[in-house]
C-alpha positions as CSV (number, residue, x, y, z in Angstrom):
1,M,-23.3,-32.7,15.6
2,A,-23.5,-33.6,19.2
3,K,-26.8,-33.7,20.4
4,E,-26.1,-32.0,23.1
5,S,-29.7,-31.6,24.9
6,E,-28.4,-35.3,25.6
7,G,-27.6,-36.6,29.1
8,Y,-25.3,-39.6,30.0
9,R,-27.4,-42.2,31.5
10,P,-26.2,-46.1,32.2
11,L,-26.2,-48.6,29.9
12,V,-25.7,-52.2,30.2
13,V,-23.8,-53.2,26.9
14,E,-21.4,-56.2,26.1
15,S,-18.7,-57.4,23.9
16,Y,-19.5,-59.4,20.3
17,R,-17.9,-60.7,17.8
18,E,-18.7,-59.0,13.9
19,S,-15.9,-58.9,11.1
20,G,-15.8,-57.9,7.5
21,L,-17.2,-54.7,7.7
22,G,-14.7,-52.5,7.4
23,L,-15.2,-51.3,11.2
24,H,-12.0,-51.6,13.7
25,G,-11.0,-54.9,14.8
26,D,-13.4,-57.2,14.9
27,V,-14.1,-57.4,18.7
28,H,-17.2,-54.7,19.8
29,I,-19.9,-52.7,22.3
30,R,-23.7,-52.6,21.8
31,P,-26.4,-52.1,23.8
32,V,-28.1,-55.0,25.2
33,P,-32.1,-55.7,24.7
34,G,-34.4,-53.9,25.9
35,Q,-32.7,-50.7,27.4
36,W,-32.8,-47.1,26.0
37,A,-30.5,-47.5,23.5
38,P,-31.4,-50.1,20.4
39,K,-29.3,-52.9,20.4
40,N,-28.5,-52.0,16.9
41,L,-26.6,-48.6,17.5
42,R,-22.8,-48.7,17.8
43,V,-20.8,-47.9,21.3
44,E,-18.4,-45.6,21.2
45,C,-16.4,-46.6,24.1
46,A,-13.1,-47.2,26.0
47,K,-11.1,-49.8,24.6
48,R,-10.2,-52.0,26.8
49,L,-14.2,-53.4,26.8
50,S,-13.1,-55.1,23.8
51,D,-9.5,-56.5,25.1
52,L,-10.1,-60.0,25.1
53,S,-7.2,-60.6,27.5
54,R,-8.8,-58.6,30.1
55,Y,-12.7,-59.5,29.5
56,K,-14.1,-62.9,27.5
57,L,-16.3,-62.5,24.3
58,G,-20.0,-61.6,25.9
59,T,-19.3,-59.4,29.6
60,R,-21.4,-57.2,30.1
61,F,-20.6,-53.7,31.6
62,V,-22.2,-51.0,32.8
63,I,-21.4,-47.4,31.2
64,R,-22.2,-43.9,31.7
65,A,-23.4,-43.0,27.9
66,K,-24.9,-40.8,25.6
67,L,-27.5,-40.3,22.3
68,T,-25.3,-38.4,19.9
69,D,-24.5,-38.2,16.1
70,R,-22.0,-37.4,13.7
71,E,-22.5,-34.6,11.0
72,G,-22.8,-36.8,8.2
73,G,-23.7,-39.7,9.9
74,G,-26.0,-42.0,12.1
75,E,-26.8,-41.8,15.8
76,F,-24.7,-43.7,17.9
77,V,-24.3,-44.0,21.9
78,Y,-21.0,-42.3,23.2
79,S,-18.9,-43.3,26.5
80,Y,-16.1,-40.7,27.1
81,F,-12.6,-43.3,27.7
82,G,-11.3,-42.2,31.0
83,W,-15.0,-43.8,33.0
84,R,-14.5,-46.5,35.1
85,E,-17.3,-49.2,33.9
86,K,-18.9,-51.7,36.4
87,V,-18.3,-55.3,35.3
88,L,-21.2,-57.6,35.5
89,P,-20.8,-61.2,36.6
């Protein structure tokens, strides 16, 4: 069930490695601490952000994202995969 009132806003995220939890692959994206989204939330976004042949582990990006949830599941951060991200130095 999507959160209809939730709007898209900028969010700084970073790639990190986590394995063994039944997730899709070992490299994932999470929010950087100190923003509107907690660091422990999963981020659903373009797969290219977690592609180690394009970006090194720990690369930070600015994306447009919103808080949402799934029926029967918890909250997560969502960003449309077709939107361009900004890579931070």
